[in-house]
KOLMI-859867 format. One record per atom (N, C-alpha, C): residue in three letters; x, y, z. Coordinates in steps of 0.001 Angstrom, whole numbers, padded with zeros to 6 digits, always signed. Example, Ala and Ser with C-alpha at 12.3 -4.5 7.8 and 13.67 -1.06 7.14 Angstrom:
BEGIN
ala+013190-005690+007800;ala+012300-004500+007800;ala+013200-003300+007800;ser+012850-002250+007080;ser+013670-001060+007140;ser+012900+000030+007870;
END
This chain:
BEGIN
met-031155-013292-033905;met-030830-013496-032443;met-031406-012759-031584;ala-031932-013231-030284;ala-033041-012715-029355;ala-032126-010995-028681;arg-033162-010794-028573;arg-032802-009157-027975;arg-032530-009688-026698;glu-031554-008568-025750;glu-031344-008377-024489;glu-031903-007516-024008;ile-032634-008100-022778;ile-033267-007073-021930;ile-032697-007179-020882;ser-032829-006270-019766;ser-032789-006704-018244;ser-033395-006966-017113;ile-033440-007664-016638;ile-033848-007980-015550;ile-033229-007887-014374;gly-033675-006381-013468;gly-032720-006376-012661;gly-031129-005991-013027;asn-030761-006713-011830;asn-029191-006451-012537;asn-028843-007598-013679;val-029453-008072-013839;val-029055-009374-014683;val-029826-009017-016097;arg-028804-009461-017363;arg-029203-009245-019000;arg-029243-010502-019009;ile-030221-010397-020038;ile-030399-012420-020814;ile-030773-011613-022470;gly-030637-012826-023266;gly-030638-012898-024350;gly-029403-012673-025152;gly-029399-012317-026362;gly-028285-012114-027107;gly-027425-013084-026685;asn-026161-012611-027016;asn-025332-013498-026482;asn-024736-013353-025150;gln-025539-013098-024411;gln-025511-013105-022560;gln-025425-014995-022407;pro-025260-014935-021383;pro-024296-015951-020557;pro-025467-016877-020526;leu-025804-018315-019949;leu-027303-018972-019629;leu-027265-018166-018205;phe-028665-017906-017971;phe-029199-017192-016442;phe-030196-018436-016019;leu-030083-018445-014699;leu-031200-019602-013887;leu-032284-018508-013479;ile-033690-019286-013471;ile-034890-019299-012016;ile-034845-019966-011263;ala-034896-019816-010270;ala-035146-021267-009281;ala-035431-020696-007674;gly-036618-021503-007538;gly-036874-021343-006239;gly-037873-022166-005945;pro-038416-022427-004422;pro-039698-023151-004636;pro-041044-022851-005077;cys-041837-023942-005637;cys-042812-023522-006462;cys-043816-022733-006128;val-044536-023121-004793;val-045013-021381-004061;val-044091-021464-002792;ile-044424-020130-002309;ile-044249-019766-000608;ile-045017-020208+000226;glu-043925-021502+000736;glu-044276-021909+002152;glu-044659-021627+003157;ser-043348-020772+003852;ser-043387-019671+004684;ser-042394-018453+004411;glu-042488-017732+005031;glu-041471-016486+005131;glu-039568-017615+005271;ile-039765-017595+006571;ile-038480-018347+006868;ile-038308-019498+005665;his-038920-020497+005303;his-038193-021486+004107;his-037707-020468+002988;ala-038803-019435+002538;ala-038828-018675+001358;ala-037468-017943+001600;val-037251-017631+002473;val-035746-016444+002989;val-034658-017392+002347;met-034917-018573+003250;met-033620-019896+003501;met-033492-020263+001522;met-034439-020361+000998;met-034304-020838-000401;met-033781-020015-001280;ala-033779-018688-001182;ala-033466-017823-001328;ala-031900-017408-001634;glu-031496-017337-000015;glu-030288-017434+000142;glu-029433-018624-000344;arg-030342-019783-000237;arg-028922-020767-000425;arg-028712-020700-001691;ile-029881-020401-003064;ile-029651-021099-004348;ile-028796-019741-004837;ala-029303-018408-004021;ala-028455-017321-004864;ala-026372-017653-004387;gly-026347-018373-003369;gly-025030-018972-002857;gly-024518-019673-004265;ile-025043-020664-004391;ile-024947-021813-005440;ile-024476-020959-006602;ala-025319-020073-007416;ala-025291-019044-008583;ala-024117-018257-008213;ala-024411-017650-006999;ala-022785-016836-006834;ala-021646-017771-007389;arg-021387-018780-006296;arg-020438-019492-006775;arg-020052-020004-008307;ala-020940-020411-008899;ala-021142-021007-010424;ala-020786-019655-011653;asn-021059-018400-010756;asn-020918-017534-011909;asn-021998-017391-012294;val-023744-017637-012071;val-024098-017782-013016;val-025665-016936-012985;pro-025671-016025-013570;pro-026782-014480-013267;pro-028288-015735-012843;tyr-028566-014771-011717;tyr-029572-015601-011129;tyr-030869-014486-010601;val-032380-015221-010995;val-033769-014795-010737;val-034071-015530-009605;phe-034858-015062-008593;phe-035480-015981-007852;phe-036895-015956-007961;lys-037747-017025-008235;lys-039051-017414-008298;lys-039929-018058-007333;ala-040785-017873-007268;ala-041914-018575-005807;ala-043090-017962-006294;ser-044393-018667-006468;ser-045734-018170-006367;ser-046163-017616-004978;phe-046902-016669-005029;phe-047947-016486-003842;phe-049204-016906-003678;asp-049439-017272-005209;asp-050476-018239-005160;asp-050779-018949-005768;lys-051082-020290-006058;lys-051314-021632-007172;lys-052617-021417-007512;ala-053301-020832-008075;ala-054638-020835-009040;ala-055158-021220-009367;asn-054022-022434-010037;asn-055032-023747-010925;asn-054147-024991-010378;arg-054345-025199-008707;arg-054161-026825-008477;arg-054746-027773-008997;ser-054315-029152-009070;ser-055510-029789-009358;ser-056565-030001-008564;ser-056712-030170-007003;ser-057713-029980-006443;ser-057776-028850-005515;glu-058996-028283-004663;glu-059313-027557-004116;glu-058784-027726-002762;gln-058409-028949-002258;gln-058114-029411-001197;gln-056196-028608-000733;ser-055558-028845-002206;ser-054344-028489-002258;ser-054053-027226-001983;tyr-052790-026511-000826;tyr-052249-025376-000198;tyr-052225-024773-002103;arg-052292-023679-001606;arg-051869-022365-002976;arg-051237-021775-002761;gly-050891-021002-001533;gly-049799-020214-000800;gly-050328-018721+000166;pro-049270-018376+000443;pro-049878-016996+001390;pro-050934-016003+001068;gly-051164-016150-000131;gly-051905-014735-000704;gly-051200-014086-001204;leu-052035-012704-002318;leu-051197-011448-002397;leu-050450-010992-001808;val-051290-010073-000620;val-050574-009288+000426;val-049451-009891+001138;glu-049786-010798+001728;glu-048712-011710+002337;glu-047240-011937+001414;gly-048111-012389+000572;gly-047007-013241-000621;gly-045782-012041-000594;leu-046367-010636-001163;leu-045660-009877-001613;leu-044499-009305-000774;arg-045339-009112+000723;arg-044152-008773+001855;arg-043172-009769+001469;ile-042986-011162+001766;ile-042443-011990+001968;ile-041275-011631+000513;leu-041837-011449-000803;leu-040892-010915-002312;leu-040168-009771-002089;lys-040986-009101-001239;lys-040145-007655-000890;lys-039232-007613+000214;lys-038862-008859+000569;lys-037925-008802+002014;lys-037095-009657+001401;ile-036712-010665+000481;ile-036089-011534-000091;ile-035557-010192-001062;lys-036021-009790-002056;lys-035772-008401-002798;lys-034273-007754-002321;glu-034963-007145-001355;glu-034214-006452-000239;glu-032793-006837+000428;arg-033188-007919+001208;arg-032208-008449+001770;arg-030882-009062+000837;phe-031528-009986-000458;phe-030161-010540-001119;phe-030005-010059-002139;gly-030865-008707-002840;gly-030331-007826-004345;gly-030774-008804-005444;leu-031562-009829-005386;leu-032229-010333-006173;leu-033569-010118-006873;pro-033505-010041-008657;pro-034623-009594-008909;pro-035593-011032-008838;ile-036726-010390-009025;ile-038043-011608-008189;ile-038817-011589-009270;leu-039617-012716-009568;leu-040277-013509-010287;leu-041460-013705-009845;thr-042761-013454-010246;thr-043712-014608-009650;thr-044751-014340-010978;asp-046214-015375-010271;asp-046752-015329-011475;asp-048018-014382-011110;ile-048689-013932-011946;ile-049990-013278-011697;ile-051126-014192-012386;his-052343-014057-012401;his-053462-014652-012534;his-054811-013611-012926;glu-055083-012619-012556;glu-055911-011906-012882;glu-055239-010479-013589;ala-055866-009670-013891;ala-055284-008336-015022;ala-055328-007140-013558;ser-056191-007778-012584;ser-056373-006761-011196;ser-055213-006755-010469;gln-054372-007602-010166;gln-053109-008028-009281;gln-051810-007648-010493;ala-051518-007307-011659;ala-050698-006572-012241;ala-050066-005575-012005;ala-050330-004644-011546;ala-049961-003196-011292;ala-049267-003310-009593;leu-050201-004186-008645;leu-049458-004234-007435;leu-048742-004847-007327;val-048422-006153-008189;val-047287-007205-008168;val-045834-006449-008993;ala-046431-005401-009918;ala-045058-005042-010324;ala-044538-003679-009568;glu-044714-003658-008711;glu-044627-002849-006875;glu-043162-003817-006490;val-043408-004610-006578;val-042266-005600-005828;val-041150-006582-006739;ala-042011-007209-008227;ala-041865-008136-008620;ala-040930-007499-010027;asp-039943-007844-010661;asp-039349-007384-011564;asp-039798-008168-013121;val-039907-009506-013006;val-040976-010262-014318;val-042442-010589-013114;leu-043836-010349-014270;leu-044687-010537-014108;leu-044320-011987-015414;gln-045062-013091-014781;gln-045281-014295-015200;gln-046264-014596-015305;ile-046600-014239-016747;ile-047986-015639-017341;ile-048373-016594-017289;pro-048815-017372-016578;pro-049213-019084-016859;pro-049391-019745-017583;ala-049260-020412-018303;ala-049172-021269-019298;ala-050657-021898-019494;phe-051507-021846-018837;phe-053173-022519-018802;phe-053739-020517-019283;leu-052608-019401-018718;leu-053593-018333-019117;leu-052820-017887-020436;ser-052227-017885-021107;ser-051500-017516-021595;ser-052381-017195-023116;arg-053414-017372-023253;arg-053936-016387-023921;arg-054569-015276-023747;gln-054999-015117-022584;gln-055694-014268-021659;gln-055800-012414-021989;thr-056132-012145-022750;thr-056030-010964-023553;thr-056104-010086-022337;asp-056988-009917-021296;asp-056285-008627-020591;asp-056092-008689-019650;leu-055410-009924-019389;leu-054391-010519-018305;leu-053068-010356-019209;leu-052108-010650-020272;leu-051071-009903-020813;leu-051439-008471-021391;val-052404-008032-021585;val-052200-006614-021542;val-051790-005763-020212;ala-052641-006004-019511;ala-052743-005505-018134;ala-051244-006167-017806;ala-050273-006811-017740;ala-049122-006818-017072;ala-047633-006571-018350;gly-048619-005706-019634;gly-047522-005106-020640;gly-047178-003917-019689;lys-048628-003375-019907;lys-048660-001994-019104;lys-047698-001268-017683;thr-047614-002770-017458;thr-046779-002281-016187;thr-045727-001855-016426;gly-044598-001838-017489;gly-043795-002087-017878;gly-042450-003168-017473;arg-043227-003806-016568;arg-041941-004911-016094;arg-042099-005756-017032;val-040766-006426-017229;val-040321-007549-017662;val-041725-008750-017883;val-042060-009308-018782;val-043487-010160-019228;val-042644-011118-018968;asn-042544-012711-018503;asn-042981-014058-018783;asn-043841-014618-019480;leu-043989-015178-020678;leu-045001-015511-021121;leu-044864-017186-021371;lys-045189-017776-020522;lys-045009-019482-020364;lys-045828-019796-021674;lys-045425-020930-022561;lys-046154-021329-023662;lys-047353-022959-023477;gly-048859-022246-023401;gly-049231-023158-023083;gly-049525-024315-023429;gln-049510-025682-022721;gln-049203-026919-023313;gln-049998-027857-024268;phe-051352-026157-024394;phe-051997-026762-025833;phe-051560-025632-026898;leu-050430-024925-027148;leu-050172-024259-028213;leu-049168-024198-028987;ser-049038-024587-030627;ser-047582-024777-030702;ser-046739-023272-030794;pro-045231-023628-031278;pro-044498-022850-030603;pro-044962-021558-031350;trp-045228-021502-032754;trp-045501-020176-033380;trp-046491-019454-033377;glu-047365-020170-032389;glu-048769-019281-032054;glu-048241-018627-031000;met-047391-018384-030306;met-046892-017306-029332;met-046380-016054-030003;ala-046433-015703-031156;ala-046559-014305-031378;ala-047430-014008-031138;asn-048805-014796-031255;asn-049471-014018-031085;asn-049937-013328-029658;ala-049338-014270-028755;ala-049449-013591-027264;ala-048126-012669-027062;ile-046938-012457-027826;ile-046248-011481-027600;ile-046903-010125-028238;glu-047742-010446-029495;glu-047959-008999-029913;glu-049360-008170-028780;lys-050018-008858-028142;lys-050878-008496-027316;lys-050058-007380-026082;val-048973-008314-025719;val-047686-007702-024760;val-047480-006132-025420;ala-046263-006417-026137;ala-045878-005774-027296;ala-047146-004697-027569;lys-048370-004667-027822;lys-049161-003651-028153;lys-049033-002840-027538;thr-048731-002624-026163;thr-048833-001600-024733;thr-047841-001199-024802;gly-046722-001215-025609;gly-045303-000405-025948;gly-044413-000958-025094;asn-044634-002056-024519;asn-043442-002922-024025;asn-043293-004292-024721;asp-041998-004108-024734;asp-040942-005537-025404;asp-040308-005960-024905;arg-040390-005456-023313;arg-039257-006276-022364;arg-040169-007796-021888;ile-039922-008519-023132;ile-040850-010190-023107;ile-040208-011523-023201;phe-040034-012218-022518;phe-039093-013537-023043;phe-040155-014506-022998;leu-040180-016039-023800;leu-040918-017552-023580;leu-040557-018249-022711;thr-041002-018956-022380;thr-040669-020382-021571;thr-041664-021342-022390;glu-041044-022401-022329;glu-041498-023671-022905;glu-041471-024419-021229;arg-042467-025425-021322;arg-042817-026266-020281;arg-043467-027385-020951;gly-043264-027872-022171;gly-043770-028856-022216;gly-045197-028769-023158;ala-045639-029857-023969;ala-046633-029787-024231;ala-047625-031242-024303;ser-048623-031065-024225;ser-049675-032056-023637;ser-049283-033444-024710;phe-049135-034784-024092;phe-048955-035654-024869;phe-050010-036340-024519;gly-051256-036638-024789;gly-051887-037831-024466;gly-052575-037484-023206;tyr-052985-038209-022312;tyr-053089-037699-020881;tyr-052298-037916-020136;gln-052227-036512-019123;gln-051138-036655-017859;gln-049934-036425-018645;asn-049295-036337-019606;asn-048117-036982-019791;asn-047708-035304-020672;leu-046612-034923-020275;leu-045959-033936-021596;leu-044359-033905-022536;val-044586-033407-023452;val-043283-033793-024163;val-042809-032328-024254;val-041648-032656-024635;val-040728-031489-025040;val-040350-031495-026111;asp-040717-030780-027424;asp-040275-031227-029074;asp-038747-029405-028731;met-037978-030216-028427;met-036839-029129-029057;met-036610-028094-029952;arg-037326-028640-030927;arg-037517-027536-032156;arg-037855-025939-031698;ser-039007-026279-030706;ser-039718-025164-030233;ser-038648-023709-030228;phe-037725-024100-029116;phe-036491-023247-028815;phe-036212-022400-029788;pro-035334-023259-031235;pro-035349-021621-032016;pro-036164-021379-033110;ile-037586-021744-032860;ile-039009-020967-033456;ile-038856-020275-032659;met-039566-020302-031454;met-039637-019165-030447;met-038454-018138-030646;arg-037293-018213-030633;arg-036435-017380-030942;arg-036144-016541-031923;lys-036938-016775-032774;lys-037112-015917-034201;lys-038026-015188-033835;thr-038856-014904-033013;thr-039285-014457-032735;thr-038748-012751-032285;gly-037691-012743-031638;gly-036688-011831-031299;gly-036714-012067-029908;cys-037751-013111-029108;cys-037630-012732-027707;cys-036489-014028-027098;pro-035619-013574-025949;pro-035581-014586-025380;pro-036047-015869-024609;val-035606-016910-024697;val-036086-018177-024574;val-035678-018945-023455;val-036661-019544-022751;val-036497-019980-021116;val-036961-021383-021382;phe-036076-022531-021067;phe-036783-024019-020715;phe-037271-023933-019283;asp-038220-024370-019099;asp-039121-024748-017609;asp-038836-026186-017091;val-038059-026385-016505;val-037222-028141-017209;val-038282-029115-015872;thr-038430-027904-014742;thr-039126-029150-014125;thr-040743-029712-014021;his-040960-028451-014926;his-042533-028647-015209;his-042811-029521-016311;ser-041530-029633-017072;ser-042116-030427-018224;ser-041967-032177-017722;val-041303-031889-016655;val-041424-033590-016442;val-042407-033570-015570;gln-043068-032858-015280;gln-044688-032811-014628;gln-045536-033938-015144;leu-046232-034823-013965;leu-047388-035705-015074;leu-048515-034762-014496;pro-049348-033948-015301;pro-050577-033314-014900;pro-051879-034184-014232;gly-051827-033803-013050;gly-052680-034360-012254;gly-052669-036114-012494;gly-051536-036336-012600;gly-050950-037889-012249;gly-051036-038802-011076;ala-051257-037942-010043;ala-051365-038334-008793;ala-052833-038365-008165;gly-054363-037876-009170;gly-055548-038032-008566;gly-055503-036602-008495;lys-055417-036416-007132;lys-055697-034971-006970;lys-054543-034045-006801;ser-053556-034447-007519;ser-052269-033495-007341;ser-051485-034183-008639;ser-050474-033398-009005;ser-049855-033403-010408;ser-048670-035027-009370;gly-048141-035572-010477;gly-047490-036588-010593;gly-045837-035916-010830;gly-044932-036546-011085;gly-043738-036264-011907;gly-042694-036910-012022;gln-041660-037156-013144;gln-041006-037857-013579;gln-038994-037024-013131;pro-038768-036694-011985;pro-037467-036330-011802;pro-036278-036238-012112;glu-036230-037835-012687;glu-035314-038421-013384;glu-034956-038166-014297;phe-035883-037521-015122;phe-035381-036936-016412;phe-035224-035131-016496;ile-034768-034577-014709;ile-034536-033145-015022;ile-033332-032940-015703;glu-032226-033560-015211;glu-031151-033700-015749;glu-030849-033673-017332;pro-031036-034527-017713;pro-030815-035258-019231;pro-031552-034295-020007;leu-032871-033302-019549;leu-033364-032374-020213;leu-032935-031056-020418;ala-032556-030918-019083;ala-031772-029249-018553;ala-030716-029124-019819;arg-029973-030531-020012;arg-029020-030987-020529;arg-029199-030236-022036;ala-030279-031347-022476;ala-030489-031055-024089;ala-030817-029484-023876;gly-031535-028930-022893;gly-031978-027012-023376;gly-030453-026749-023461;ala-029751-026869-022722;ala-028637-025853-022847;ala-027775-026014-024057;ala-027929-027447-023978;ala-027347-028014-026082;ala-027734-027207-027040;val-029012-026961-027000;val-029674-026334-027831;val-030180-024792-027866;gly-029349-024535-027146;gly-029251-022898-027515;gly-030008-022194-026426;val-030725-022466-025342;val-031667-021419-024604;val-031182-020469-023602;asp-031578-019424-023622;asp-031126-018185-023043;asp-031007-018588-020920;gly-032274-019506-020858;gly-032125-020091-019413;gly-032831-020704-019630;ile-032445-021178-017697;ile-032806-022402-017522;ile-033720-022350-016247;phe-035103-023063-016020;phe-036265-022537-015017;phe-036215-023976-014194;leu-035730-023734-012868;leu-035890-025015-012135;leu-037309-024558-010764;glu-037571-025292-010693;glu-038099-025643-009474;glu-037656-026342-007977;val-036803-025693-007157;val-036017-026749-006390;val-036867-026013-005024;his-036197-027752-004239;his-037027-027912-002258;his-035476-028281-001966;asp-035786-028062-000626;asp-034309-028731-000316;asp-034883-030261+000520;asn-036636-030102+000492;asn-036734-031260+000406;asn-038234-031940-000323;pro-037955-031886-001367;pro-038990-032569-002259;pro-040390-033244-001556;ala-040307-034029-000857;ala-040870-035158-000808;ala-041984-034526+000564;val-041109-033252+001513;val-042660-032593+002087;val-043169-031273+000942;ala-042395-030667+000082;ala-043122-029774-000208;ala-044913-029888-000824;leu-045290-028531-000775;leu-046540-027869-000648;leu-047114-027970-001685;ser-046182-028227-003246;ser-046802-027728-004077;ser-045574-028642-005191;asp-045573-029241-005851;asp-045121-029514-007352;asp-043877-030159-006694;gly-043406-031257-005638;gly-042654-031792-004929;gly-042222-032802-005397;thr-043311-033545-006511;thr-042991-034695-007659;thr-042120-034136-008492;asn-042127-033195-008938;asn-041102-032926-010391;asn-040463-031703-009988;ala-040001-031947-008788;ala-038552-030649-008202;ala-037017-031102-008140;leu-036298-030448-008402;leu-035283-030792-008093;leu-035028-030698-006602;pro-034132-031508-006010;pro-033979-031496-004491;pro-032557-030296-004680;leu-032669-029375-002978;leu-031269-028483-003556;leu-030175-028761-003970;ala-029719-029983-003194;ala-028534-030758-003232;ala-028233-031014-004540;glu-028674-031066-005227;glu-028230-031309-007000;glu-027957-030702-007351;leu-028309-029287-006410;leu-028262-027902-008193;leu-027192-027535-008330;pro-026054-027421-007023;pro-024473-027216-007639;pro-024160-028109-008909;ala-024291-029517-008887;ala-023470-029885-009970;ala-024519-029730-011107;leu-025540-029835-011414;leu-025779-029466-012224;leu-026146-028160-012966;val-025992-026801-012186;val-025536-025892-012417;val-024273-026069-013223;gly-023215-026821-012530;gly-022071-026812-013162;gly-022068-027516-014638;lys-022762-028039-014949;lys-022876-028922-015826;lys-023099-028182-017032;leu-024522-027594-016601;leu-025270-026374-017854;leu-024641-025562-018405;lys-024260-025143-017168;lys-022807-023516-017770;lys-021636-024416-018348;gln-021492-025109-017926;gln-020124-025828-019160;gln-020887-025997-021030;ile-021649-026351-020731;ile-022739-026847-021966;ile-023239-025318-023010;ala-023367-024542-021698;ala-023948-023469-022681;ala-022807-022313-023137;ala-021647-022608-022463;ala-020066-021993-023019;ala-019709-022544-024341;leu-020326-024096-023738;leu-019537-024818-025638;leu-020315-024493-026399;val-021727-023997-026777;val-022541-023684-027403;val-021646-022434-028397;arg-021819-021142-026893;arg-021614-019854-027368;arg-020095-019912-027832;gly-019251-020434-027765;gly-017882-020423-028195;gly-017566-019742-027061;trp-017643-020350-026194;trp-016792-019653-024842;trp-015649-020779-024123;ser-014542-020321-023635;ser-014268-020809-022541;ser-014777-021031-020947;val-015210-021662-020502;val-015282-021849-019327;val-014749-020836-018269;gln-015666-019936-017234;gln-014782-019187-016255;gln-014951-020064-015086;
END
């Protein structure tokens, strides 16, 4: 069984209930980020599902240099801090360079290592040294058992507050596939395991200068993840995916979130042998 760890006021792992990580891919504006945090938090509260807000201040690995990256480190952290203080939500955001770790840790409860950077030793060590929870996203090019090496890099700093996130494996050009065996394999490391559903339906670079996506598969994959016993579900959510500034083609429409969360909670409770509250 995976160890329990705390993310702010949220407990994950062990036999804790399924938790939700959700938000827009990137901070588009202060008004939009605050609105999304408030609405998703309300949905999670009504469903009685523990919730962590996520959004990136910089998307450093966009397909094209012409793509929107975000407001940047300083402005992004200001907005995330406002959301944290206003709604009392734990915050998750990415870091891309070792030099960002300490500053981001002043605001974020979880430092997320992007999948493409999951073997970057200096980045992982810097994240570990902050003492914050570290989310290691499994690279699209890695097997689930290879994540033990990434865990070791963080844990050697004295920080074992780590969870792992599956986001699909490369399956030929511009396609991803999720091997459901990866969840129990990675959970044997002792770390809680999260399923990033919306990135798993992405078609990397599939639109030429941006990624495509197959959002029609979000719900079936999310249900499968809950059934296999993941600790958390990760969803990029947008009120209007058609105009999203990043990853709109694989985002879940906000209007569809309440129904999906309700279904996932029921499945997770069944797997855990609980009655649904």
